[in-house]
Backbone of each chain as nested JSON, in Angstrom:
{
  "chains": [
    {"id": "A", "residues": [
      {"number": 1, "name": "MET", "atoms": {"N": [95.444, 99.964, 117.923], "CA": [95.76, 101.389, 117.742], "C": [97.406, 101.51, 118.104]}},
      {"number": 2, "name": "PHE", "atoms": {"N": [98.056, 102.412, 117.557], "CA": [99.452, 102.563, 117.896], "C": [99.77, 104.014, 118.435]}},
      {"number": 3, "name": "LEU", "atoms": {"N": [100.771, 104.178, 119.043], "CA": [101.339, 105.269, 119.415], "C": [102.296, 106.113, 118.254]}},
      {"number": 4, "name": "ALA", "atoms": {"N": [102.054, 107.316, 117.916], "CA": [102.921, 107.559, 116.62], "C": [103.135, 109.184, 116.809]}},
      {"number": 5, "name": "ARG", "atoms": {"N": [103.957, 109.826, 116.461], "CA": [104.447, 111.479, 116.269], "C": [103.918, 111.676, 115.181]}},
      {"number": 6, "name": "VAL", "atoms": {"N": [103.502, 113.013, 114.99], "CA": [103.045, 113.408, 113.576], "C": [104.294, 114.26, 112.98]}},
      {"number": 7, "name": "VAL", "atoms": {"N": [104.762, 113.746, 112.026], "CA": [106.054, 114.29, 111.397], "C": [105.881, 115.086, 109.968]}},
      {"number": 8, "name": "GLY", "atoms": {"N": [104.78, 115.203, 109.509], "CA": [104.393, 116.145, 108.344], "C": [103.223, 116.194, 107.699]}},
      {"number": 9, "name": "GLU", "atoms": {"N": [102.919, 116.447, 106.699], "CA": [101.746, 116.516, 106.208], "C": [101.647, 116.042, 104.458]}},
      {"number": 10, "name": "VAL", "atoms": {"N": [100.789, 115.642, 103.964], "CA": [100.571, 115.28, 102.666], "C": [99.652, 116.076, 101.799]}},
      {"number": 11, "name": "VAL", "atoms": {"N": [99.956, 116.691, 100.683], "CA": [99.293, 117.233, 100.031], "C": [98.936, 116.665, 98.711]}},
      {"number": 12, "name": "ALA", "atoms": {"N": [97.474, 116.262, 98.562], "CA": [97.321, 115.741, 97.3], "C": [96.183, 116.099, 96.434]}},
      {"number": 13, "name": "THR", "atoms": {"N": [96.099, 116.768, 95.412], "CA": [94.845, 117.319, 94.721], "C": [94.085, 116.202, 94.319]}},
      {"number": 14, "name": "ILE", "atoms": {"N": [94.515, 115.413, 93.607], "CA": [93.711, 114.209, 93.102], "C": [93.933, 112.94, 94.132]}},
      {"number": 15, "name": "LYS", "atoms": {"N": [92.794, 112.925, 94.371], "CA": [92.327, 111.317, 95.581], "C": [91.155, 111.085, 95.621]}},
      {"number": 16, "name": "HIS", "atoms": {"N": [91.111, 109.941, 96.047], "CA": [89.987, 109.182, 96.337], "C": [88.506, 110.139, 96.925]}},
      {"number": 17, "name": "ARG", "atoms": {"N": [87.522, 110.062, 96.725], "CA": [86.429, 111.145, 96.919], "C": [86.097, 110.984, 98.465]}},
      {"number": 18, "name": "GLU", "atoms": {"N": [86.545, 109.672, 99.11], "CA": [86.471, 109.585, 100.386], "C": [87.48, 110.403, 101.197]}},
      {"number": 19, "name": "LEU", "atoms": {"N": [88.378, 110.951, 100.598], "CA": [89.398, 111.509, 101.134], "C": [89.502, 113.392, 101.025]}},
      {"number": 20, "name": "ALA", "atoms": {"N": [88.351, 113.445, 100.247], "CA": [88.428, 115.028, 99.742], "C": [87.869, 115.829, 100.869]}},
      {"number": 21, "name": "ALA", "atoms": {"N": [88.682, 116.871, 101.168], "CA": [88.176, 117.786, 102.25], "C": [88.986, 117.236, 103.591]}},
      {"number": 22, "name": "GLN", "atoms": {"N": [89.682, 116.442, 103.472], "CA": [90.148, 115.729, 104.817], "C": [91.701, 115.929, 105.003]}},
      {"number": 23, "name": "LYS", "atoms": {"N": [92.26, 116.523, 106.137], "CA": [93.553, 116.736, 106.264], "C": [94.49, 115.341, 106.233]}},
      {"number": 24, "name": "LEU", "atoms": {"N": [95.416, 115.254, 105.647], "CA": [96.403, 113.873, 105.692], "C": [97.842, 114.154, 106.36]}},
      {"number": 25, "name": "LEU", "atoms": {"N": [97.955, 113.633, 107.496], "CA": [99.118, 113.856, 108.351], "C": [99.913, 112.501, 108.066]}},
      {"number": 26, "name": "LEU", "atoms": {"N": [101.284, 112.8, 108.202], "CA": [101.95, 111.834, 108.017], "C": [102.597, 111.522, 109.436]}},
      {"number": 27, "name": "VAL", "atoms": {"N": [102.407, 110.37, 110.067], "CA": [102.714, 109.848, 111.284], "C": [103.649, 108.693, 111.294]}},
      {"number": 28, "name": "ARG", "atoms": {"N": [104.671, 108.751, 112.306], "CA": [105.529, 108.053, 112.466], "C": [105.397, 106.975, 113.726]}},
      {"number": 29, "name": "GLY", "atoms": {"N": [105.364, 105.871, 113.847], "CA": [105.134, 104.986, 114.982], "C": [106.264, 105.147, 116.172]}},
      {"number": 30, "name": "VAL", "atoms": {"N": [106.143, 105.267, 117.31], "CA": [106.842, 105.344, 118.269], "C": [106.544, 104.439, 119.384]}},
      {"number": 31, "name": "GLN", "atoms": {"N": [107.936, 103.887, 119.975], "CA": [107.98, 103.291, 121.171], "C": [107.344, 104.171, 122.356]}},
      {"number": 32, "name": "PRO", "atoms": {"N": [106.794, 103.546, 123.529], "CA": [106.291, 104.06, 124.67], "C": [107.143, 105.265, 125.241]}},
      {"number": 33, "name": "ASP", "atoms": {"N": [108.597, 104.895, 124.973], "CA": [109.312, 106.002, 125.451], "C": [109.863, 107.16, 124.316]}},
      {"number": 34, "name": "GLY", "atoms": {"N": [109.139, 107.18, 123.481], "CA": [109.15, 107.933, 122.49], "C": [110.288, 107.929, 121.116]}},
      {"number": 35, "name": "THR", "atoms": {"N": [110.879, 106.63, 121.093], "CA": [111.991, 106.3, 120.075], "C": [111.301, 105.704, 118.754]}},
      {"number": 36, "name": "PRO", "atoms": {"N": [111.748, 106.293, 117.603], "CA": [110.748, 105.784, 116.491], "C": [110.749, 104.29, 116.368]}},
      {"number": 37, "name": "SER", "atoms": {"N": [109.662, 103.571, 116.136], "CA": [109.433, 102.324, 115.902], "C": [109.553, 102.063, 114.27]}},
      {"number": 38, "name": "GLY", "atoms": {"N": [109.83, 103.065, 113.469], "CA": [110.062, 102.876, 112.059], "C": [108.587, 102.853, 111.065]}},
      {"number": 39, "name": "ARG", "atoms": {"N": [107.591, 102.706, 111.866], "CA": [106.289, 102.434, 111.197], "C": [105.97, 103.767, 110.513]}},
      {"number": 40, "name": "LEU", "atoms": {"N": [105.787, 103.932, 109.124], "CA": [105.395, 105.445, 108.622], "C": [104.208, 105.362, 107.989]}},
      {"number": 41, "name": "ALA", "atoms": {"N": [102.939, 106.019, 108.394], "CA": [101.786, 105.848, 107.667], "C": [101.327, 107.177, 107.549]}},
      {"number": 42, "name": "ILE", "atoms": {"N": [99.956, 107.422, 106.242], "CA": [99.376, 108.411, 106.173], "C": [98.064, 108.238, 106.605]}},
      {"number": 43, "name": "ALA", "atoms": {"N": [97.69, 109.343, 107.498], "CA": [96.362, 109.084, 108.449], "C": [95.586, 110.473, 108.025]}},
      {"number": 44, "name": "LEU", "atoms": {"N": [94.337, 110.156, 108.307], "CA": [93.246, 111.176, 108.202], "C": [93.051, 111.847, 109.804]}},
      {"number": 45, "name": "ASP", "atoms": {"N": [92.967, 112.892, 109.777], "CA": [93.19, 113.828, 111.192], "C": [91.715, 113.835, 111.493]}},
      {"number": 46, "name": "SER", "atoms": {"N": [91.356, 113.381, 112.648], "CA": [89.743, 113.639, 113.321], "C": [89.778, 114.533, 114.471]}},
      {"number": 47, "name": "VAL", "atoms": {"N": [91.13, 114.684, 115.066], "CA": [91.11, 115.513, 116.111], "C": [92.067, 116.91, 116.093]}},
      {"number": 48, "name": "SER", "atoms": {"N": [92.12, 117.35, 114.947], "CA": [93.085, 118.55, 114.643], "C": [94.271, 118.319, 115.431]}},
      {"number": 49, "name": "ALA", "atoms": {"N": [95.022, 117.446, 115.198], "CA": [96.62, 117.339, 115.525], "C": [97.3, 118.127, 114.809]}},
      {"number": 50, "name": "GLY", "atoms": {"N": [98.363, 118.348, 115.385], "CA": [99.41, 119.358, 114.775], "C": [100.772, 118.551, 114.47]}},
      {"number": 51, "name": "THR", "atoms": {"N": [101.634, 119.026, 113.97], "CA": [102.856, 118.42, 113.972], "C": [103.718, 118.407, 115.081]}},
      {"number": 52, "name": "SER", "atoms": {"N": [104.215, 117.436, 115.399], "CA": [104.895, 116.782, 116.587], "C": [104.281, 116.584, 117.583]}},
      {"number": 53, "name": "ASP", "atoms": {"N": [102.874, 116.632, 117.666], "CA": [102.231, 115.828, 118.656], "C": [102.395, 114.632, 118.609]}},
      {"number": 54, "name": "LEU", "atoms": {"N": [102.096, 113.977, 119.987], "CA": [102.196, 112.629, 119.808], "C": [100.486, 111.887, 120.019]}},
      {"number": 55, "name": "VAL", "atoms": {"N": [100.315, 111.329, 118.902], "CA": [98.824, 111.171, 118.785], "C": [98.744, 109.402, 118.638]}},
      {"number": 56, "name": "LEU", "atoms": {"N": [97.383, 109.077, 118.847], "CA": [96.94, 107.761, 118.995], "C": [96.178, 107.352, 117.443]}},
      {"number": 57, "name": "VAL", "atoms": {"N": [96.756, 106.269, 116.865], "CA": [96.107, 106.131, 115.425], "C": [95.749, 104.778, 115.316]}},
      {"number": 58, "name": "VAL", "atoms": {"N": [94.714, 104.79, 114.878], "CA": [93.96, 103.208, 114.298], "C": [94.215, 103.131, 113.01]}},
      {"number": 59, "name": "ASP", "atoms": {"N": [94.62, 101.703, 112.652], "CA": [94.745, 101.263, 111.247], "C": [93.771, 100.192, 111.008]}},
      {"number": 60, "name": "GLU", "atoms": {"N": [92.436, 100.428, 111.019], "CA": [91.603, 99.268, 110.936], "C": [90.051, 100.043, 110.67]}},
      {"number": 61, "name": "GLY", "atoms": {"N": [89.544, 99.277, 109.324], "CA": [88.429, 99.819, 108.72], "C": [87.269, 100.318, 109.322]}},
      {"number": 62, "name": "ASN", "atoms": {"N": [86.782, 99.3, 110.384], "CA": [85.509, 99.475, 111.118], "C": [85.875, 100.604, 112.055]}},
      {"number": 63, "name": "ALA", "atoms": {"N": [86.791, 100.87, 112.702], "CA": [87.26, 101.731, 113.654], "C": [87.221, 103.173, 112.98]}},
      {"number": 64, "name": "ALA", "atoms": {"N": [87.804, 103.255, 111.618], "CA": [87.884, 104.4, 110.98], "C": [86.495, 104.922, 110.506]}},
      {"number": 65, "name": "ALA", "atoms": {"N": [85.762, 104.054, 110.028], "CA": [84.216, 104.307, 109.879], "C": [83.343, 104.995, 110.955]}},
      {"number": 66, "name": "GLN", "atoms": {"N": [83.804, 104.212, 112.015], "CA": [82.976, 104.735, 113.283], "C": [83.198, 106.153, 113.479]}},
      {"number": 67, "name": "VAL", "atoms": {"N": [84.666, 106.501, 113.649], "CA": [85.159, 107.671, 113.992], "C": [84.62, 108.86, 112.859]}},
      {"number": 68, "name": "LEU", "atoms": {"N": [84.608, 108.473, 111.649], "CA": [84.301, 109.427, 110.748], "C": [82.881, 109.465, 110.444]}},
      {"number": 69, "name": "ARG", "atoms": {"N": [81.957, 108.665, 111.262], "CA": [80.66, 108.649, 111.183], "C": [80.149, 108.461, 110.065]}},
      {"number": 70, "name": "ARG", "atoms": {"N": [80.573, 107.271, 108.932], "CA": [80.197, 106.967, 107.661], "C": [80.447, 105.235, 107.551]}},
      {"number": 71, "name": "GLY", "atoms": {"N": [79.892, 104.908, 106.503], "CA": [80.046, 103.372, 106.461], "C": [81.054, 102.901, 105.906]}},
      {"number": 72, "name": "ARG", "atoms": {"N": [81.515, 101.684, 106.108], "CA": [82.768, 100.915, 105.755], "C": [83.027, 101.628, 104.412]}},
      {"number": 73, "name": "GLY", "atoms": {"N": [84.345, 101.897, 104.28], "CA": [84.641, 102.566, 102.981], "C": [86.255, 102.24, 102.815]}},
      {"number": 74, "name": "ALA", "atoms": {"N": [86.972, 103.327, 102.007], "CA": [88.186, 103.296, 101.614], "C": [89.134, 103.588, 102.856]}},
      {"number": 75, "name": "VAL", "atoms": {"N": [88.764, 104.136, 103.631], "CA": [89.624, 104.831, 104.617], "C": [89.994, 103.867, 106.079]}},
      {"number": 76, "name": "ARG", "atoms": {"N": [91.257, 103.647, 106.637], "CA": [91.39, 102.505, 107.839], "C": [92.254, 103.443, 108.726]}},
      {"number": 77, "name": "THR", "atoms": {"N": [93.296, 104.453, 108.322], "CA": [94.324, 104.847, 109.077], "C": [93.851, 106.446, 109.497]}},
      {"number": 78, "name": "VAL", "atoms": {"N": [93.241, 106.688, 110.725], "CA": [93.0, 107.803, 111.399], "C": [93.372, 108.16, 112.51]}},
      {"number": 79, "name": "ILE", "atoms": {"N": [93.836, 109.34, 112.734], "CA": [94.15, 109.852, 114.317], "C": [92.81, 109.974, 114.929]}},
      {"number": 80, "name": "VAL", "atoms": {"N": [92.907, 109.303, 116.054], "CA": [91.914, 109.665, 117.139], "C": [92.044, 110.252, 118.394]}},
      {"number": 81, "name": "GLY", "atoms": {"N": [93.268, 110.457, 118.61], "CA": [93.561, 111.077, 119.962], "C": [94.816, 111.922, 119.944]}},
      {"number": 82, "name": "VAL", "atoms": {"N": [94.962, 112.819, 120.717], "CA": [96.374, 113.434, 120.978], "C": [96.771, 113.136, 122.465]}},
      {"number": 83, "name": "VAL", "atoms": {"N": [97.924, 112.649, 122.604], "CA": [98.23, 111.831, 123.803], "C": [98.814, 112.765, 124.768]}},
      {"number": 84, "name": "ASP", "atoms": {"N": [98.299, 112.994, 125.892], "CA": [98.617, 113.957, 127.058], "C": [100.053, 113.496, 127.445]}},
      {"number": 85, "name": "GLU", "atoms": {"N": [99.766, 112.094, 128.078], "CA": [100.96, 111.476, 128.964], "C": [100.984, 109.828, 128.651]}},
      {"number": 86, "name": "VAL", "atoms": {"N": [102.107, 109.205, 128.601], "CA": [102.173, 108.161, 128.541], "C": [103.112, 107.383, 129.807]}},
      {"number": 87, "name": "SER", "atoms": {"N": [102.655, 106.592, 130.603], "CA": [103.444, 106.07, 131.897], "C": [103.653, 104.703, 131.914]}},
      {"number": 88, "name": "THR", "atoms": {"N": [104.724, 104.231, 132.169], "CA": [104.984, 102.746, 132.438], "C": [105.66, 102.667, 133.434]}},
      {"number": 89, "name": "SER", "atoms": {"N": [105.121, 101.449, 134.301], "CA": [105.699, 101.229, 135.421], "C": [106.616, 100.115, 135.425]}}
    ]},
    {"id": "B", "residues": [
      {"number": 1, "name": "MET", "atoms": {"N": [97.496, 104.203, 105.115], "CA": [97.86, 104.586, 103.758], "C": [99.261, 104.832, 103.774]}},
      {"number": 2, "name": "ASN", "atoms": {"N": [100.014, 104.247, 102.552], "CA": [101.414, 104.315, 102.422], "C": [101.779, 105.066, 101.012]}},
      {"number": 3, "name": "PHE", "atoms": {"N": [103.149, 105.682, 101.325], "CA": [103.484, 106.01, 99.982], "C": [104.124, 104.949, 99.112]}},
      {"number": 4, "name": "GLY", "atoms": {"N": [103.741, 105.239, 97.628], "CA": [104.467, 104.291, 96.768], "C": [104.783, 104.794, 95.471]}},
      {"number": 5, "name": "ARG", "atoms": {"N": [105.699, 104.341, 94.363], "CA": [105.834, 104.792, 93.115], "C": [105.556, 103.752, 92.296]}},
      {"number": 6, "name": "VAL", "atoms": {"N": [104.636, 104.521, 91.187], "CA": [104.332, 103.75, 90.09], "C": [105.458, 103.085, 89.192]}},
      {"number": 7, "name": "LEU", "atoms": {"N": [105.563, 101.701, 89.178], "CA": [106.462, 101.151, 88.302], "C": [106.085, 101.028, 86.808]}},
      {"number": 8, "name": "GLY", "atoms": {"N": [104.909, 100.424, 87.019], "CA": [104.522, 100.001, 85.637], "C": [102.973, 99.648, 85.12]}},
      {"number": 9, "name": "THR", "atoms": {"N": [102.801, 99.026, 84.192], "CA": [101.301, 98.423, 84.111], "C": [101.253, 96.906, 84.406]}},
      {"number": 10, "name": "VAL", "atoms": {"N": [100.322, 96.537, 84.82], "CA": [100.005, 94.898, 84.729], "C": [98.464, 94.733, 83.751]}},
      {"number": 11, "name": "VAL", "atoms": {"N": [98.865, 94.154, 82.676], "CA": [97.624, 93.759, 81.846], "C": [97.192, 92.267, 82.125]}},
      {"number": 12, "name": "CYS", "atoms": {"N": [96.02, 91.921, 82.141], "CA": [95.734, 90.674, 82.454], "C": [94.067, 90.528, 81.611]}},
      {"number": 13, "name": "THR", "atoms": {"N": [94.231, 89.787, 80.484], "CA": [92.952, 89.697, 79.759], "C": [92.0, 88.9, 80.413]}},
      {"number": 14, "name": "LEU", "atoms": {"N": [92.431, 87.875, 81.157], "CA": [91.354, 87.108, 81.724], "C": [91.709, 87.513, 83.13]}},
      {"number": 15, "name": "ARG", "atoms": {"N": [90.575, 87.88, 83.715], "CA": [90.729, 88.23, 84.921], "C": [89.155, 88.314, 85.674]}},
      {"number": 16, "name": "VAL", "atoms": {"N": [89.082, 88.305, 86.799], "CA": [87.664, 88.17, 87.63], "C": [86.559, 89.38, 86.938]}},
      {"number": 17, "name": "PRO", "atoms": {"N": [85.364, 89.203, 86.952], "CA": [84.643, 90.387, 86.378], "C": [84.561, 91.613, 87.101]}},
      {"number": 18, "name": "SER", "atoms": {"N": [84.906, 91.412, 88.361], "CA": [84.795, 92.728, 89.109], "C": [85.967, 93.627, 88.691]}},
      {"number": 19, "name": "PHE", "atoms": {"N": [86.969, 93.145, 88.4], "CA": [88.187, 94.084, 87.98], "C": [88.18, 94.677, 86.606]}},
      {"number": 20, "name": "ARG", "atoms": {"N": [87.038, 94.442, 85.772], "CA": [86.847, 94.879, 84.604], "C": [86.743, 96.411, 84.53]}},
      {"number": 21, "name": "GLY", "atoms": {"N": [87.494, 97.235, 83.749], "CA": [87.084, 98.552, 83.617], "C": [88.037, 99.411, 84.52]}},
      {"number": 22, "name": "HIS", "atoms": {"N": [89.19, 98.442, 85.273], "CA": [90.095, 98.937, 86.282], "C": [91.432, 98.704, 85.732]}},
      {"number": 23, "name": "ARG", "atoms": {"N": [92.227, 99.856, 85.902], "CA": [93.876, 99.264, 85.772], "C": [94.467, 98.775, 86.724]}},
      {"number": 24, "name": "LEU", "atoms": {"N": [95.291, 97.929, 86.387], "CA": [96.404, 97.246, 87.339], "C": [97.679, 97.972, 87.235]}},
      {"number": 25, "name": "LEU", "atoms": {"N": [98.348, 98.257, 88.345], "CA": [99.49, 99.176, 88.373], "C": [100.506, 98.325, 89.29]}},
      {"number": 26, "name": "LEU", "atoms": {"N": [101.761, 98.299, 89.019], "CA": [102.789, 97.842, 89.809], "C": [103.191, 98.938, 90.429]}},
      {"number": 27, "name": "VAL", "atoms": {"N": [103.332, 98.882, 92.056], "CA": [103.816, 99.774, 92.68], "C": [104.839, 99.536, 93.766]}},
      {"number": 28, "name": "GLN", "atoms": {"N": [105.822, 100.19, 93.836], "CA": [106.868, 100.039, 94.773], "C": [106.754, 100.839, 96.132]}},
      {"number": 29, "name": "PRO", "atoms": {"N": [106.404, 100.334, 97.016], "CA": [106.309, 101.227, 98.42], "C": [107.506, 101.879, 98.713]}},
      {"number": 30, "name": "THR", "atoms": {"N": [107.295, 103.086, 99.215], "CA": [108.411, 103.974, 99.376], "C": [108.116, 104.551, 100.498]}},
      {"number": 31, "name": "ASP", "atoms": {"N": [109.544, 105.451, 101.366], "CA": [109.206, 106.152, 102.417], "C": [108.998, 107.612, 101.948]}},
      {"number": 32, "name": "THR", "atoms": {"N": [109.085, 108.626, 102.794], "CA": [108.391, 109.809, 102.325], "C": [109.513, 110.346, 101.289]}},
      {"number": 33, "name": "ALA", "atoms": {"N": [110.647, 110.067, 101.368], "CA": [111.868, 110.658, 100.325], "C": [111.734, 109.867, 99.189]}},
      {"number": 34, "name": "GLY", "atoms": {"N": [111.078, 108.699, 99.089], "CA": [111.021, 108.103, 97.781], "C": [112.056, 106.901, 97.88]}},
      {"number": 35, "name": "THR", "atoms": {"N": [112.348, 106.621, 98.81], "CA": [113.345, 105.565, 98.945], "C": [112.634, 104.261, 98.948]}},
      {"number": 36, "name": "ASP", "atoms": {"N": [112.876, 103.016, 98.107], "CA": [112.237, 101.945, 98.277], "C": [112.037, 101.168, 99.705]}},
      {"number": 37, "name": "GLN", "atoms": {"N": [110.867, 100.501, 99.985], "CA": [110.787, 100.092, 101.05], "C": [110.072, 98.697, 100.776]}},
      {"number": 38, "name": "GLY", "atoms": {"N": [110.445, 97.575, 100.916], "CA": [109.877, 96.272, 100.823], "C": [109.396, 96.12, 99.222]}},
      {"number": 39, "name": "ARG", "atoms": {"N": [108.65, 95.169, 98.924], "CA": [108.445, 94.263, 97.921], "C": [107.236, 95.123, 97.221]}},
      {"number": 40, "name": "ALA", "atoms": {"N": [107.648, 95.162, 95.792], "CA": [106.51, 95.585, 94.939], "C": [105.268, 94.866, 95.06]}},
      {"number": 41, "name": "LEU", "atoms": {"N": [104.166, 95.646, 94.811], "CA": [102.914, 94.806, 94.853], "C": [102.056, 95.372, 93.688]}},
      {"number": 42, "name": "VAL", "atoms": {"N": [101.056, 94.69, 93.196], "CA": [99.902, 95.115, 92.305], "C": [98.897, 95.574, 92.985]}},
      {"number": 43, "name": "ALA", "atoms": {"N": [98.255, 96.799, 92.528], "CA": [97.362, 97.634, 92.974], "C": [96.351, 98.312, 92.09]}},
      {"number": 44, "name": "VAL", "atoms": {"N": [95.023, 98.204, 92.648], "CA": [94.194, 98.967, 91.387], "C": [94.167, 100.436, 91.321]}},
      {"number": 45, "name": "ASP", "atoms": {"N": [94.288, 101.145, 90.106], "CA": [94.551, 102.282, 90.207], "C": [93.046, 102.96, 90.091]}},
      {"number": 46, "name": "LEU", "atoms": {"N": [92.816, 103.904, 91.182], "CA": [91.481, 104.549, 90.895], "C": [91.664, 106.213, 90.821]}},
      {"number": 47, "name": "VAL", "atoms": {"N": [93.114, 106.823, 90.505], "CA": [93.44, 108.049, 90.334], "C": [93.977, 108.457, 89.283]}},
      {"number": 48, "name": "SER", "atoms": {"N": [94.039, 107.519, 88.231], "CA": [94.722, 107.468, 86.854], "C": [96.114, 108.077, 86.71]}},
      {"number": 49, "name": "SER", "atoms": {"N": [96.762, 107.227, 87.856], "CA": [98.23, 107.729, 87.743], "C": [98.845, 107.11, 86.767]}},
      {"number": 50, "name": "ALA", "atoms": {"N": [100.151, 107.548, 86.895], "CA": [101.214, 107.21, 85.527], "C": [102.523, 106.903, 86.243]}},
      {"number": 51, "name": "THR", "atoms": {"N": [103.056, 105.778, 85.342], "CA": [104.53, 105.202, 85.516], "C": [105.275, 106.458, 86.134]}},
      {"number": 52, "name": "GLY", "atoms": {"N": [106.165, 106.199, 87.072], "CA": [106.931, 107.163, 87.629], "C": [106.348, 108.126, 89.013]}},
      {"number": 53, "name": "GLN", "atoms": {"N": [105.106, 108.236, 88.837], "CA": [104.268, 108.924, 89.721], "C": [104.511, 108.853, 91.188]}},
      {"number": 54, "name": "ARG", "atoms": {"N": [104.642, 109.627, 92.18], "CA": [104.482, 109.254, 93.345], "C": [103.039, 109.316, 94.086]}},
      {"number": 55, "name": "VAL", "atoms": {"N": [102.663, 108.367, 94.593], "CA": [101.106, 107.93, 95.055], "C": [100.936, 107.577, 96.437]}},
      {"number": 56, "name": "PHE", "atoms": {"N": [99.818, 107.526, 96.743], "CA": [99.521, 106.711, 97.996], "C": [98.506, 105.932, 97.808]}},
      {"number": 57, "name": "PHE", "atoms": {"N": [98.667, 104.481, 98.487], "CA": [97.481, 103.613, 98.516], "C": [97.289, 102.862, 99.835]}},
      {"number": 58, "name": "VAL", "atoms": {"N": [96.086, 102.37, 99.582], "CA": [95.571, 101.819, 101.261], "C": [95.472, 100.302, 100.679]}},
      {"number": 59, "name": "ARG", "atoms": {"N": [95.806, 99.44, 101.609], "CA": [95.88, 97.83, 101.722], "C": [94.497, 97.394, 102.429]}},
      {"number": 60, "name": "GLY", "atoms": {"N": [94.403, 95.996, 102.26], "CA": [93.494, 95.245, 102.83], "C": [91.892, 95.632, 102.382]}},
      {"number": 61, "name": "ARG", "atoms": {"N": [90.938, 95.38, 103.327], "CA": [89.638, 95.174, 102.99], "C": [89.207, 96.607, 102.423]}},
      {"number": 62, "name": "GLU", "atoms": {"N": [89.834, 97.628, 103.056], "CA": [89.49, 99.016, 102.325], "C": [89.993, 99.361, 100.851]}},
      {"number": 63, "name": "ALA", "atoms": {"N": [90.775, 98.626, 100.438], "CA": [91.285, 98.743, 99.097], "C": [89.879, 98.345, 98.043]}},
      {"number": 64, "name": "ALA", "atoms": {"N": [89.195, 97.077, 98.517], "CA": [88.075, 96.71, 97.817], "C": [86.956, 97.79, 97.951]}},
      {"number": 65, "name": "ASN", "atoms": {"N": [86.92, 98.382, 99.148], "CA": [85.696, 99.119, 99.313], "C": [85.81, 100.613, 98.731]}},
      {"number": 66, "name": "ALA", "atoms": {"N": [87.15, 100.775, 98.128], "CA": [87.47, 102.044, 97.577], "C": [86.904, 102.028, 96.173]}},
      {"number": 67, "name": "LEU", "atoms": {"N": [86.943, 100.795, 95.659], "CA": [86.214, 100.554, 94.274], "C": [84.653, 100.624, 94.271]}},
      {"number": 68, "name": "PRO", "atoms": {"N": [83.989, 101.484, 93.098], "CA": [82.65, 101.598, 93.252], "C": [81.861, 100.441, 93.725]}},
      {"number": 69, "name": "ASP", "atoms": {"N": [81.978, 99.169, 93.229], "CA": [81.507, 98.071, 93.495], "C": [82.305, 97.327, 94.673]}},
      {"number": 70, "name": "PRO", "atoms": {"N": [82.073, 97.424, 95.899], "CA": [83.056, 96.836, 96.723], "C": [83.154, 95.279, 96.925]}},
      {"number": 71, "name": "ASP", "atoms": {"N": [82.561, 94.769, 95.897], "CA": [82.416, 93.213, 95.843], "C": [83.373, 92.855, 94.906]}},
      {"number": 72, "name": "ASN", "atoms": {"N": [84.791, 92.87, 95.128], "CA": [85.841, 92.538, 94.337], "C": [86.922, 92.168, 95.43]}},
      {"number": 73, "name": "PRO", "atoms": {"N": [88.097, 91.568, 94.859], "CA": [88.802, 90.89, 95.467], "C": [90.158, 91.688, 95.39]}},
      {"number": 74, "name": "ALA", "atoms": {"N": [90.348, 92.965, 95.506], "CA": [91.45, 93.901, 95.634], "C": [92.06, 94.178, 96.904]}},
      {"number": 75, "name": "ASP", "atoms": {"N": [93.287, 93.88, 97.059], "CA": [93.74, 94.038, 98.245], "C": [94.884, 95.077, 98.387]}},
      {"number": 76, "name": "ALA", "atoms": {"N": [94.893, 95.944, 97.447], "CA": [95.567, 97.149, 97.193], "C": [95.249, 98.136, 96.235]}},
      {"number": 77, "name": "ALA", "atoms": {"N": [94.906, 99.349, 96.546], "CA": [94.279, 100.463, 95.836], "C": [95.062, 101.849, 95.734]}},
      {"number": 78, "name": "ILE", "atoms": {"N": [95.399, 102.302, 94.831], "CA": [96.084, 103.714, 94.769], "C": [94.858, 104.595, 94.653]}},
      {"number": 79, "name": "VAL", "atoms": {"N": [94.833, 105.579, 95.81], "CA": [93.941, 106.415, 96.258], "C": [94.205, 107.853, 95.97]}},
      {"number": 80, "name": "GLY", "atoms": {"N": [95.389, 108.051, 95.902], "CA": [95.882, 109.465, 95.677], "C": [97.23, 109.752, 95.182]}},
      {"number": 81, "name": "ILE", "atoms": {"N": [97.171, 110.792, 94.496], "CA": [98.429, 111.249, 93.973], "C": [99.132, 112.377, 94.659]}},
      {"number": 82, "name": "VAL", "atoms": {"N": [100.508, 112.494, 95.194], "CA": [101.042, 112.947, 95.862], "C": [101.677, 114.431, 95.435]}},
      {"number": 83, "name": "ASP", "atoms": {"N": [101.19, 115.423, 95.579], "CA": [101.658, 116.634, 95.257], "C": [102.978, 116.946, 95.923]}},
      {"number": 84, "name": "ALA", "atoms": {"N": [103.001, 117.17, 97.179], "CA": [103.909, 117.566, 98.216], "C": [103.59, 116.607, 99.407]}},
      {"number": 85, "name": "ALA", "atoms": {"N": [104.743, 116.147, 99.995], "CA": [104.867, 115.566, 101.373], "C": [106.303, 115.989, 101.975]}},
      {"number": 86, "name": "THR", "atoms": {"N": [106.012, 116.588, 103.355], "CA": [107.028, 116.898, 104.086], "C": [107.349, 116.04, 105.443]}},
      {"number": 87, "name": "GLU", "atoms": {"N": [108.149, 115.644, 105.483], "CA": [108.638, 114.899, 106.774], "C": [109.733, 115.41, 107.57]}},
      {"number": 88, "name": "ARG", "atoms": {"N": [109.371, 115.873, 108.949], "CA": [110.155, 116.399, 109.808], "C": [110.899, 115.27, 110.583]}},
      {"number": 89, "name": "PRO", "atoms": {"N": [112.371, 115.121, 110.891], "CA": [112.842, 114.198, 111.651], "C": [112.221, 114.321, 113.302]}},
      {"number": 90, "name": "LEU", "atoms": {"N": [112.068, 113.236, 113.451], "CA": [111.749, 113.176, 115.126], "C": [112.695, 113.896, 115.909]}},
      {"number": 91, "name": "GLY", "atoms": {"N": [112.325, 114.497, 116.899], "CA": [113.168, 115.065, 117.989], "C": [113.589, 116.52, 117.351]}},
      {"number": 92, "name": "SER", "atoms": {"N": [113.365, 117.021, 116.263], "CA": [113.863, 118.321, 115.738], "C": [112.748, 119.535, 115.937]}}
    ]}
  ]
}
């Protein structure tokens, strides 16, 4: 999993059937202090995240399948949490 | 999933049987604005995309799972055509 900031959204009429009726958000990986790490990904949203939210993202097929309550498929990148706080000592 | 731009077609007469009936396209990974990012790759096309189109693709085992029969060796698959994508800079 990685920390990311929701930086936008993607609109696609023609897409794989497993992506039908799913919100696709653009996430940019961030360091714990919030600075961008450069990693950009298109993720399915399972938690109704919004633009500029700090979120937790999985990029692995088994995790995605479990969250979406379906068998292993074509999806691997899913937003699984909205981060309230990150603290480092 | 990541953005890419279709550069062209790859034709293989001899190929593994599980690739039969599928088009192979050359894809250049890009950022949201369409600027090239990294090396071009070959991906199975599942959305009838055309050269020059902005698409998004999935890598890894999930690419193979995206085909109707998941028993295939694909490691990248185009799963959508981008109509619009907006990216707001961080911190704004």
